C-alpha positions in Angstrom: -6.3 40.5 41.0 -9.0 38.0 39.1 -9.5 40.2 37.0 -5.4 39.7 36.3 -6.0 35.9 36.1 -8.6 35.9 33.9 -6.7 37.7 31.8 -3.8 35.7 31.9 -5.9 32.2 31.7 -7.5 34.4 28.5 -3.4 35.2 26.7 -2.7 31.7 27.9 -5.3 30.0 25.9 -4.8 32.1 23.0 -1.1 31.7 22.9 -1.3 27.5 23.0 -3.7 27.4 20.2 -1.9 29.5 18.0 1.0 27.5 18.9 -1.2 24.4 18.2 -1.8 25.7 14.6 1.9 26.4 13.8 2.4 23.5 14.4 0.0 21.7 12.3 0.7 24.1 10.2 3.9 23.5 9.9 3.1 19.1 9.9 0.8 19.8 6.4 3.7 21.2 4.9 6.9 18.9 5.1 4.2 15.9 4.8 2.0 17.4 2.2 1.1 14.3 0.2 0.0 13.7 -3.3 -3.1 11.7 -5.2 -2.9 10.2 -7.5 -5.3 6.7 -9.5 -6.6 6.5 -12.9 -9.9 8.0 -14.1 -11.5 4.1 -14.7 -11.7 3.8 -10.4 -13.1 4.9 -7.6 -9.6 4.6 -5.1 -7.0 6.8 -4.9 -3.4 5.7 -3.4 -2.1 8.7 -0.9 2.1 8.3 -0.5 4.2 10.4 0.9 6.1 12.6 -1.6 9.3 12.0 0.1 8.7 8.4 -1.4 7.7 10.3 -4.9 4.8 8.7 -6.3 3.0 5.1 -6.8 0.7 4.4 -9.4 -2.2 0.7 -9.6 -2.9 0.7 -13.6 -6.7 0.0 -11.3 -6.7 0.3 -7.4 -4.0 -1.1 -4.9 -7.4 -3.4 -3.6 -7.2 -7.1 -4.5 -10.5 -8.6 -4.4 -11.4 -12.3 -5.5 -15.4 -13.5 -5.2 -15.8 -15.2 -7.8 -13.7 -18.9 -8.4 -14.3 -21.7 -10.2 -14.6 -25.1 -9.3 -11.0 -27.0 -10.3 -10.1 -24.0 -12.4 -7.0 -22.6 -11.6 -7.5 -18.8 -10.5 -5.3 -15.9 -11.2 -5.5 -12.4 -10.4 -2.7 -9.9 -11.2 -2.4 -6.1 -10.6 1.0 -4.0 -12.4 2.0 -0.7 -10.1 4.8 0.9 -9.6 6.6 3.0 -7.9 8.5 5.7 -8.9 10.6 9.0 -8.2 10.6 11.5 -9.8 12.3 14.1 -7.7 14.6 15.7 -10.9 18.5 15.8 -10.8 18.5 13.7 -7.3 20.9 10.7 -6.5 19.2 10.3 -3.4 18.2 6.5 -2.8 15.1 6.2 -1.1 13.7 3.3 0.9 10.5 0.9 0.8 9.3 -1.5 1.9 6.1 -3.3 0.1 3.4 -5.1 1.6 -0.2 -6.4 1.8 -3.3 -5.7 4.6 -5.7 -9.0 4.0 -8.7 -7.4 5.5 -11.5 -10.2 4.8 -10.7 -14.4 3.7 -13.2 -15.8 4.2 -11.4 -18.8 1.6 -8.4 -19.4 4.4 -11.3 -21.4 6.1 -11.8 -24.3 2.8 -8.4 -23.7 0.8 -5.9 -24.9 3.1 -3.1 -23.7 2.1 -4.2 -23.3 -2.1 -4.3 -19.6 -2.8 -0.4 -18.4 -3.3 1.0 -15.3 -4.1 4.0 -13.9 -5.5 6.3 -10.5 -6.7 8.0 -10.2 -10.0 9.8 -6.5 -10.5 11.6 -4.0 -13.3 14.0 -1.4 -12.9 15.1 1.9 -15.1 18.1 2.3 -13.0 20.7 0.4 -10.6 18.0 0.0 -7.6 16.8 -2.7 -5.7 12.8 -4.3 -6.0 11.1 -6.4 -4.6 10.9 -10.3 -5.9 9.4 -12.8 -4.3 8.2 -16.9 -5.3 4.9 -18.3 -4.4 4.2 -17.9 -1.2 1.2 -18.6 1.0 -1.3 -15.7 0.9 -1.5 -14.8 4.8 -5.2 -15.4 6.1 -6.0 -12.1 7.9 -3.9 -9.2 8.5 -0.8 -7.3 7.1 2.7 -9.4 5.4 5.3 -7.6 4.1 6.2 -8.6 -0.2 10.0 -7.5 0.2 12.1 -4.3 0.7 12.9 -2.4 -2.4 15.5 0.8 -3.6 14.7 3.5 -5.9 17.9 4.7 -7.3 17.5 8.3 -8.1 15.3 9.1 -10.3 13.9 5.8 -10.6 11.0 4.0 -11.6 9.9 0.0 -10.3 7.2 -1.5 -12.3 5.5 -4.2 -10.6 3.3 -7.0 -11.0 1.6 -9.5 -8.1 0.2 -12.5 -8.8 -2.1 -14.3 -6.2 -3.5 -18.2 -7.2 -5.5 -20.4 -6.1 -3.7 -23.2 -6.8 -5.9 -26.3 -9.0 -5.2 -29.4 -6.9 -7.6 -32.4 -7.2 -8.9 -31.3 -3.7 -12.8 -30.2 -4.0 -13.3 -27.5 -2.0 -15.6 -25.9 -1.2 -15.1 -22.4 -2.9 -18.7 -20.8 -3.5 -19.7 -17.6 -1.3 -16.8 -17.4 -0.3 -14.2 -14.3 -0.9 -11.2 -12.4 -0.4 -10.1 -8.8 0.2 -7.0 -7.0 0.4 -5.0 -3.9 -0.3 -1.3 -3.3 -1.4 0.2 -1.2 0.7 4.3 0.9 -0.9 5.0 2.4 2.2 9.0 4.2 3.5 
């Protein structure tokens, strides 16, 4: 009787393990990924192939760590979001976020760090257009929602700017680190 019980438990464990392997394999096949980036960067962008491709010209990070006092400091990043599935007519909605990971500038800039995003499109979709807005001090913020229409490409320029004001800010040793995130 005990031998039968042990055999049943053993076969149950084998069955559950086989089921888990099958589920993991199916999930991996469904959510296959593509990794793209340029040769001159050590950062890669991972996107679901359902959305298409996202290519950053210089990685997905926004890093500001050397401001000059009294000078407008501007940083720009260019990236594309595209649906390269041949002969598709489906619409693909997506969202663009900035995730501020480290911002020691917020203590001294008092809302003077601003950003905006503008884009162009190769088809009938909708691009994100964010006018000048104060950069969040921490966390993930939605910049806007876009829509790829069929096999289309959207090219974006993200700009972050430390406004030049008459007030002197002590920005020495301060830094700003964030990432641009594209999600479906």
